[in-house]
All heavy atoms as an XYZ file, in Angstrom:
628
protein
N       6.719     37.559      4.331
C       6.369     36.332      3.640
C       4.831     36.256      3.588
O       4.194     36.554      4.547
C       6.943     35.160      4.442
C       7.365     33.994      3.619
S       8.014     32.621      4.564
C       9.523     33.302      5.125
N       4.303     35.822      2.503
C       2.879     35.642      2.342
C       2.559     34.196      2.054
O       2.806     33.724      0.958
C       2.310     36.522      1.189
C       0.806     36.363      1.029
C       2.674     37.998      1.386
N       2.171     33.442      3.075
C       1.925     32.041      2.853
C       0.617     31.771      2.104
O      -0.286     32.593      2.196
C       1.840     31.461      4.266
C       1.374     32.600      5.087
C       1.979     33.830      4.462
N       0.573     30.739      1.352
C      -0.665     30.297      0.759
C      -1.094     29.042      1.490
O      -0.316     28.115      1.660
C      -0.426     29.930     -0.725
O       0.115     31.103     -1.372
C      -1.717     29.537     -1.414
N      -2.322     29.081      1.974
C      -2.743     27.961      2.831
C      -4.239     27.723      2.684
O      -4.907     28.326      1.837
C      -2.386     28.265      4.307
O      -2.711     27.112      5.096
C      -3.112     29.490      4.843
N      -4.798     26.885      3.486
C      -6.233     26.597      3.500
C      -6.654     26.470      4.942
O      -5.811     26.465      5.857
C      -6.486     25.272      2.757
C      -5.783     24.140      3.310
C      -6.128     23.340      4.348
C      -4.414     23.736      2.995
N      -5.177     22.403      4.644
C      -4.089     22.626      3.812
C      -3.517     24.110      2.045
C      -2.895     21.970      3.747
C      -2.300     23.460      2.013
C      -2.022     22.405      2.821
N      -7.938     26.383      5.196
C      -8.429     26.158      6.526
C      -8.838     27.459      7.185
O      -9.296     28.374      6.581
N      -8.679     27.494      8.516
C      -9.159     28.627      9.326
C      -8.164     29.781      9.227
O      -7.057     29.732      9.778
C      -9.327     28.173     10.773
C      -9.795     29.261     11.651
O     -10.082     30.387     11.169
N      -9.964     28.983     12.928
N      -8.543     30.843      8.532
C      -7.637     31.985      8.354
C      -7.475     32.871      9.579
O      -6.667     33.738      9.587
C      -8.050     32.783      7.105
C      -8.125     31.965      5.872
C      -9.265     31.948      5.119
C      -7.081     31.160      5.507
C      -9.330     31.166      3.975
C      -7.123     30.391      4.372
C      -8.263     30.387      3.599
O      -8.345     29.652      2.461
N      -8.338     32.654     10.563
C      -8.281     33.489     11.752
C      -7.510     32.743     12.857
O      -7.624     33.081     14.039
C      -9.706     33.831     12.264
C     -10.426     34.689     11.257
O      -9.784     35.574     10.683
O     -11.627     34.500     11.079
N      -6.717     31.766     12.476
C      -5.960     30.991     13.393
C      -5.083     31.884     14.277
O      -4.450     32.838     13.845
C      -5.056     29.998     12.654
O      -4.021     29.533     13.429
N      -5.025     31.617     15.606
C      -4.151     32.360     16.526
C      -2.689     32.337     16.085
O      -1.972     33.327     16.251
C      -4.345     31.687     17.854
C      -5.682     31.023     17.760
C      -5.840     30.617     16.316
N      -2.249     31.204     15.500
C      -0.849     31.107     15.043
C      -0.590     32.175     13.933
O       0.414     32.903     13.981
C      -0.523     29.734     14.541
C       0.851     29.554     13.901
C       1.944     29.762     14.945
C       0.969     28.161     13.301
N      -1.519     32.316     13.042
C      -1.348     33.285     11.931
C      -1.335     34.683     12.521
O      -0.524     35.534     12.121
C      -2.482     33.090     10.915
C      -2.286     31.776     10.147
C      -2.540     34.281      9.951
C      -3.427     31.388      9.230
N      -2.193     34.930     13.506
C      -2.218     36.279     14.118
C      -0.938     36.556     14.869
O      -0.384     37.662     14.791
C      -3.454     36.365     15.033
C      -4.733     36.397     14.240
C      -5.954     36.325     15.168
O      -5.838     36.155     16.365
N      -7.145     36.399     14.569
N      -0.430     35.569     15.631
C       0.815     35.755     16.414
C       1.996     36.032     15.483
O       2.902     36.799     15.829
C       1.085     34.522     17.263
C       0.332     34.462     18.552
C       0.925     33.469     19.508
N       1.222     32.203     18.917
C       0.447     31.132     18.830
N      -0.818     31.240     19.227
N       0.833     30.003     18.322
N       1.998     35.387     14.335
C       3.138     35.550     13.402
C       2.975     36.764     12.527
O       3.866     37.091     11.744
C       3.256     34.297     12.495
C       3.530     33.020     13.259
C       4.947     32.986     13.738
C       5.187     31.631     14.391
N       6.537     31.465     14.842
N       1.814     37.482     12.668
C       1.556     38.697     11.854
C       1.691     38.384     10.371
O       2.367     39.118      9.646
C       2.453     39.839     12.278
C       1.977     41.166     11.764
O       0.807     41.361     11.524
N       2.909     42.085     11.542
N       0.990     37.309      9.924
C       1.071     36.922      8.515
C      -0.178     37.348      7.761
O      -1.230     37.494      8.346
C       1.186     35.371      8.449
C       2.438     34.771      9.078
C       2.329     33.251      9.000
C       3.694     35.220      8.378
N      -0.018     37.525      6.468
C      -1.113     37.728      5.568
C      -1.297     36.400      4.817
O      -0.337     35.835      4.338
C      -0.799     38.862      4.584
O      -0.537     40.030      5.312
C      -1.958     39.071      3.619
N      -2.533     35.961      4.765
C      -2.820     34.641      4.156
C      -3.662     34.804      2.907
O      -4.614     35.527      2.900
C      -3.515     33.708      5.195
C      -3.823     32.375      4.570
C      -2.683     33.571      6.410
N      -3.253     34.122      1.860
C      -3.989     34.044      0.606
C      -4.667     32.690      0.532
O      -4.170     31.725      1.089
C      -3.057     34.245     -0.605
C      -2.289     35.530     -0.575
C      -3.138     36.626     -1.036
C      -2.362     37.930     -1.098
N      -3.067     39.006     -1.632
N      -5.722     32.588     -0.165
C      -6.466     31.388     -0.282
C      -5.873     30.539     -1.411
O      -5.353     31.045     -2.401
C      -7.952     31.662     -0.614
O      -8.657     30.502     -0.829
N      -5.985     29.217     -1.271
C      -5.480     28.269     -2.289
C      -6.660     27.406     -2.706
O      -7.327     26.807     -1.864
C      -4.389     27.426     -1.709
C      -3.859     26.274     -2.566
C      -3.210     26.845     -3.812
C      -2.902     25.416     -1.841
N      -6.898     27.367     -4.020
C      -7.919     26.459     -4.530
C      -7.243     25.359     -5.320
O      -6.388     25.638     -6.154
C      -8.889     27.209     -5.406
O      -9.573     28.167     -4.678
N      -7.624     24.134     -5.028
C      -7.085     23.019     -5.814
C      -8.248     22.235     -6.419
O      -9.129     21.809     -5.643
C      -6.182     22.132     -4.943
C      -4.914     22.825     -4.484
S      -3.750     21.707     -3.703
C      -4.596     21.377     -2.152
N      -8.189     22.036     -7.680
C      -9.290     21.260     -8.343
C      -9.209     19.789     -7.880
O      -8.153     19.187     -7.870
C      -9.128     21.329     -9.853
C      -9.317     22.781    -10.286
C     -10.130     20.431    -10.595
C      -8.959     23.031    -11.739
N     -10.360     19.310     -7.442
C     -10.421     17.891     -7.052
C      -9.943     17.570     -5.650
O      -9.794     16.471     -5.264
N      -9.630     18.627     -4.860
C      -9.126     18.351     -3.484
C     -10.328     18.181     -2.538
O     -11.372     18.767     -2.699
C      -8.240     19.525     -2.998
O      -8.851     20.764     -3.206
N     -10.110     17.394     -1.550
C     -11.169     17.075     -0.549
C     -10.980     18.018      0.644
O      -9.992     17.945      1.326
C     -11.005     15.627     -0.128
C     -12.074     15.172      0.859
O     -12.683     16.037      1.513
O     -12.258     13.934      1.000
N     -11.963     18.915      0.872
C     -11.873     19.874      1.985
C     -11.633     19.204      3.357
O     -10.940     19.733      4.174
C     -13.221     20.637      1.962
C     -13.753     20.411      0.626
C     -13.209     19.084      0.141
N     -12.188     18.054      3.573
C     -12.006     17.318      4.832
C     -10.531     16.954      5.024
O      -9.962     17.159      6.090
C     -12.879     16.074      4.892
O     -14.208     16.440      4.650
C     -12.772     15.347      6.200
N      -9.901     16.436      3.948
C      -8.518     16.096      4.044
C      -7.627     17.307      4.223
O      -6.671     17.319      4.998
C      -8.073     15.279      2.786
C      -8.797     13.915      2.753
C      -6.592     15.104      2.723
C      -8.633     13.146      1.502
N      -7.941     18.401      3.465
C      -7.148     19.607      3.618
C      -7.247     20.188      5.007
O      -6.254     20.685      5.570
C      -7.598     20.632      2.584
C      -7.342     20.284      1.109
C      -7.885     21.322      0.167
C      -5.847     20.053      0.869
N      -8.438     20.162      5.614
C      -8.566     20.620      7.015
C      -7.730     19.764      7.985
O      -7.130     20.316      8.927
C     -10.039     20.652      7.425
C     -10.820     21.758      6.844
C     -12.229     21.798      7.263
C     -12.972     22.907      6.640
N     -14.380     23.022      6.997
N      -7.724     18.485      7.753
C      -6.920     17.583      8.593
C      -5.445     17.894      8.435
O      -4.693     18.004      9.462
C      -7.179     16.111      8.227
C      -6.367     15.121      8.983
C      -6.694     15.177     10.506
C      -5.902     14.122     11.252
N      -6.048     14.284     12.679
N      -4.992     18.124      7.192
C      -3.566     18.481      6.971
C      -3.271     19.786      7.625
O      -2.233     19.918      8.302
C      -3.261     18.474      5.458
C      -3.329     17.097      4.847
C      -1.870     19.114      5.204
C      -3.252     17.060      3.354
N      -4.169     20.752      7.525
C      -3.946     22.066      8.139
C      -3.816     21.880      9.681
O      -2.945     22.506     10.291
C      -5.143     22.995      7.836
O      -4.955     24.225      8.425
N      -4.652     21.079     10.294
C      -4.559     20.818     11.709
C      -3.243     20.182     12.093
O      -2.619     20.550     13.106
C      -5.710     19.920     12.183
O      -6.951     20.563     12.031
N      -2.811     19.217     11.307
C      -1.543     18.568     11.583
C      -0.374     19.547     11.517
O       0.564     19.507     12.329
C      -1.341     17.391     10.605
C      -2.248     16.210     10.789
C      -2.113     15.252      9.625
C      -2.007     15.501     12.100
N      -0.419     20.458     10.525
C       0.619     21.470     10.413
C       0.589     22.405     11.640
O       1.654     22.705     12.202
C       0.467     22.307      9.143
C       0.817     21.605      7.821
C       0.300     22.361      6.627
C       2.334     21.378      7.752
N      -0.626     22.845     12.071
C      -0.724     23.704     13.202
C      -0.197     23.038     14.477
O       0.370     23.709     15.331
C      -2.225     24.133     13.415
C      -2.687     25.144     12.440
O      -1.829     25.786     11.776
O      -3.923     25.317     12.339
N      -0.372     21.703     14.589
C       0.085     20.972     15.766
C       1.530     20.561     15.675
O       2.044     19.878     16.572
C      -0.785     19.745     15.891
C      -2.262     19.978     16.154
C      -3.111     18.763     15.893
O      -2.590     17.706     15.605
O      -4.334     18.881     15.994
N       2.189     20.928     14.573
C       3.577     20.493     14.325
C       3.726     18.990     14.271
O       4.796     18.434     14.577
C       4.527     21.095     15.367
C       4.739     22.580     15.160
O       4.827     23.030     14.023
N       4.810     23.349     16.246
N       2.660     18.304     13.899
C       2.706     16.830     13.739
C       3.393     16.455     12.413
O       3.949     15.385     12.324
C       1.301     16.235     13.793
O       0.737     16.469     15.021
N       3.254     17.337     11.460
C       3.990     17.165     10.202
C       4.740     18.469      9.917
O       4.323     19.516     10.355
C       3.088     16.753      9.023
C       1.990     17.796      8.763
C       2.514     15.397      9.216
C       1.183     17.549      7.549
N       5.807     18.356      9.185
C       6.592     19.554      8.858
C       6.797     19.635      7.343
O       6.837     18.609      6.663
C       7.934     19.479      9.546
C       7.830     19.398     11.078
C       8.988     20.019     11.730
C       8.923     19.778     13.233
N       8.171     20.726     13.964
N       6.902     20.854      6.911
C       7.160     21.089      5.483
C       8.643     21.367      5.330
O       9.187     22.258      6.004
C       6.318     22.279      4.959
C       6.651     22.609      3.531
C       4.842     21.997      5.129
N       9.317     20.616      4.446
C      10.730     20.854      4.218
C      10.884     22.043      3.274
O      10.317     22.027      2.228
C      11.394     19.609      3.635
C      12.822     19.825      3.229
N      13.798     19.984      4.188
C      13.392     19.956      2.042
C      14.967     20.166      3.543
N      14.726     20.152      2.233
N      11.654     23.035      3.692
C      11.972     24.183      2.839
C      13.334     24.009      2.260
O      14.337     23.882      2.977
C      11.872     25.503      3.659
C      10.418     25.693      4.159
C      12.300     26.705      2.805
C      10.232     26.839      5.083
N      13.357     23.896      0.958
C      14.626     23.698      0.226
C      15.472     24.961      0.214
O      16.655     24.956      0.521
C      14.324     23.299     -1.201
C      15.504     23.186     -2.128
C      16.295     21.880     -1.929
O      15.725     20.916     -1.392
O      17.440     21.841     -2.319
N      14.837     26.077     -0.115
C      15.601     27.348     -0.209
C      14.640     28.545     -0.155
O      13.504     28.432     -0.649
C      16.355     27.374     -1.572
C      17.466     28.364     -1.547
N      18.723     28.075     -1.124
C      17.493     29.672     -1.964
C      19.491     29.141     -1.255
N      18.780     30.114     -1.746
N      15.110     29.612      0.480
C      14.364     30.877      0.495
C      15.117     31.897     -0.361
O      16.304     32.168     -0.083
C      14.164     31.379      1.915
C      13.403     30.369      2.758
C      13.479     32.741      1.914
C      13.305     30.734      4.216
N      14.458     32.414     -1.382
C      15.061     33.407     -2.266
C      14.392     34.744     -2.052
O      13.189     34.809     -1.855
C      14.846     33.043     -3.709
C      15.591     31.866     -4.261
C      15.049     30.610     -4.254
C      16.906     32.010     -4.732
C      15.754     29.522     -4.748
C      17.568     30.920     -5.258
C      17.030     29.678     -5.193
N      15.171     35.826     -2.112
C      14.533     37.151     -2.115
C      13.769     37.333     -3.458
O      14.164     36.676     -4.465
C      15.663     38.137     -1.967
C      16.871     37.405     -2.481
C      16.641     35.956     -2.200
N      12.763     38.155     -3.467
C      11.984     38.363     -4.674
C      12.893     38.744     -5.880
O      12.619     38.377     -7.009
C      10.909     39.363     -4.451
C       9.929     39.577     -5.580
C       9.180     38.263     -5.939
C       8.878     40.660     -5.214
N      13.941     39.481     -5.567
C      14.827     39.921     -6.658
C      15.554     38.737     -7.338
O      16.130     38.895     -8.428
C      15.902     40.892     -6.100
O      16.695     40.256     -5.124
N      15.528     37.584     -6.762
C      16.162     36.374     -7.299
C      15.119     35.395     -7.807
O      15.334     34.177     -7.805
C      17.034     35.691     -6.262
C      18.154     36.578     -5.682
C      19.238     36.766     -6.725
C      20.370     37.569     -6.101
N      21.380     37.927     -7.025
N      13.953     35.884     -8.182
C      12.826     35.004     -8.655
C      13.269     34.141     -9.827
O      12.876     32.963     -9.917
C      11.630     35.834     -9.023
N      14.079     34.699    -10.738
C      14.545     33.898    -11.870
C      15.385     32.729    -11.404
O      15.241     31.589    -11.947
C      15.353     34.754    -12.852
N      16.244     32.910    -10.380
C      17.049     31.817     -9.851
C      16.130     30.762     -9.180
O      16.412     29.547     -9.288
C      18.066     32.347     -8.830
C      19.185     33.113     -9.408
C      20.170     32.116    -10.059
C      21.402     32.869    -10.539
N      22.184     32.095    -11.417
N      15.119     31.246     -8.502
C      14.174     30.343     -7.880
C      13.500     29.474     -8.925
O      13.317     28.249     -8.751
C      13.165     31.089     -7.038
N      13.104     30.092    -10.048
C      12.465     29.351    -11.153
C      13.424     28.310    -11.729
O      13.042     27.201    -11.977
C      11.991     30.309    -12.205
C      11.274     29.643    -13.330
C       9.935     29.022    -12.915
O       9.290     29.486    -11.990
N       9.559     27.926    -13.572
N      14.687     28.704    -11.924
C      15.690     27.769    -12.421
C      15.804     26.598    -11.516
O      15.874     25.455    -11.973
C      17.049     28.471    -12.590
C      17.146     29.438    -13.741
C      18.491     30.168    -13.713
O      19.481     29.658    -13.132
O      18.560     31.230    -14.314
N      15.909     26.864    -10.223
C      16.025     25.726     -9.244
C      14.831     24.856     -9.309
O      14.934     23.620     -9.295
C      16.236     26.296     -7.829
C      16.490     25.243     -6.827
C      17.140     25.857     -5.566
C      17.616     24.802     -4.615
N      18.838     24.143     -5.023
N      13.617     25.459     -9.433
C      12.416     24.643     -9.498
C      12.403     23.761    -10.703
O      11.960     22.624    -10.637
C      11.241     25.615     -9.512
O      10.037     24.900     -9.768
N      12.901     24.258    -11.844
C      12.879     23.468    -13.099
C      14.002     22.496    -13.150
O      14.035     21.653    -14.068
C      12.929     24.413    -14.246
C      11.686     25.289    -14.419
C      11.769     26.320    -15.503
O      12.888     26.524    -16.048
O      10.739     26.950    -15.776
N      14.924     22.511    -12.190
C      16.098     21.602    -12.272
C      15.744     20.148    -11.929
O      16.544     19.273    -12.129
C      17.172     22.090    -11.291
O      16.796     21.844     -9.946
N      14.553     19.935    -11.354
C      14.123     18.586    -10.932
C      15.043     18.043     -9.857
O      15.148     16.812     -9.717
C      14.002     17.620    -12.105
C      12.881     18.011    -13.039
O      11.861     18.467    -12.596
N      13.087     17.801    -14.304
N      15.775     18.866     -9.131
C      16.649     18.445     -8.069
C      16.218     19.026     -6.725
O      16.995     19.137     -5.804
C      18.079     18.860     -8.399
C      18.553     18.306     -9.712
C      19.957     18.540     -9.895
N      20.653     17.638     -9.003
C      21.815     17.107     -9.197
N      22.500     17.441    -10.260
N      22.358     16.256     -8.375
N      14.950     19.422     -6.642
C      14.407     20.083     -5.440
C      13.669     19.029     -4.615
O      12.851     18.289     -5.122
C      13.482     21.221     -5.811
C      12.881     21.863     -4.584
C      14.235     22.274     -6.607
N      13.971     18.986     -3.331
C      13.333     18.012     -2.461
C      12.346     18.650     -1.489
O      11.643     17.967     -0.778
C      14.363     17.223     -1.647
C      15.342     16.488     -2.595
C      16.077     15.475     -1.883
N      15.169     14.382     -1.553
C      15.443     13.460     -0.716
N      16.596     13.440     -0.036
N      14.597     12.511     -0.422
N      12.288     19.968     -1.481
C      11.356     20.692     -0.576
C      10.738     21.855     -1.303
O      10.760     21.972     -2.505
N      10.186     22.746     -0.515
C       9.512     23.913     -1.062
C      10.511     25.013     -1.344
O      11.513     25.185     -0.626
C       8.444     24.472     -0.081
C       7.351     23.468      0.220
C       6.542     23.216     -1.020
C       5.417     22.199     -0.749
N       4.727     21.831     -1.898
N      10.267     25.769     -2.367
C      11.046     26.944     -2.679
C      10.160     28.176     -2.342
O       9.038     28.271     -2.737
C      11.429     26.972     -4.184
C      12.351     25.831     -4.522
C      12.096     28.332     -4.521
C      12.598     25.678     -5.958
N      10.741     29.063     -1.555
C       9.988     30.239     -1.034
C      10.581     31.476     -1.657
O      11.800     31.698     -1.705
C      10.128     30.322      0.506
C       9.804     29.057      1.204
C       9.370     31.524      1.049
C       8.409     28.798      1.530
N       9.678     32.358     -2.098
C      10.081     33.730     -2.510
C       9.718     34.649     -1.349
O       8.549     34.795     -1.020
C       9.349     34.177     -3.778
C       9.850     33.596     -5.084
C       9.015     34.112     -6.227
C      11.308     33.974     -5.329
N      10.725     35.296     -0.798
C      10.477     36.184      0.299
C      10.257     37.582     -0.182
O      11.056     38.168     -0.967
C      11.664     36.172      1.279
C      11.430     36.956      2.560
C      12.483     36.698      3.569
O      13.604     36.328      3.252
N      12.151     36.927      4.819
N       9.108     38.184      0.232
C       8.774     39.522     -0.201
C       9.000     40.457      0.991
O       8.354     40.303      2.026
C       7.277     39.557     -0.645
C       7.093     38.628     -1.773
C       6.906     40.984     -1.032
C       5.649     38.372     -2.132
N       9.937     41.361      0.856
C      10.212     42.319      2.004
C      10.204     43.737      1.525
O      10.246     44.021      0.358
C      11.581     42.013      2.631
O      12.586     42.047      1.645
C      11.563     40.686      3.355
């Protein structure tokens, strides 16, 4: 899995999980707020709801689900 995130990319959590991290740029986002959100995620103070994890081979199904407007969480494409 390759998460897209912000904040400190050398985080011990990222290293322990053996993850590769890509940068995310959002137009108009406040870096102070994004750092706070990142800290809250690291502390498990807030959680991200994952709706469904699809293998990369099912990317079309993931797209269909995304466009259905019936998704309440994140859709993940797993790359293995």
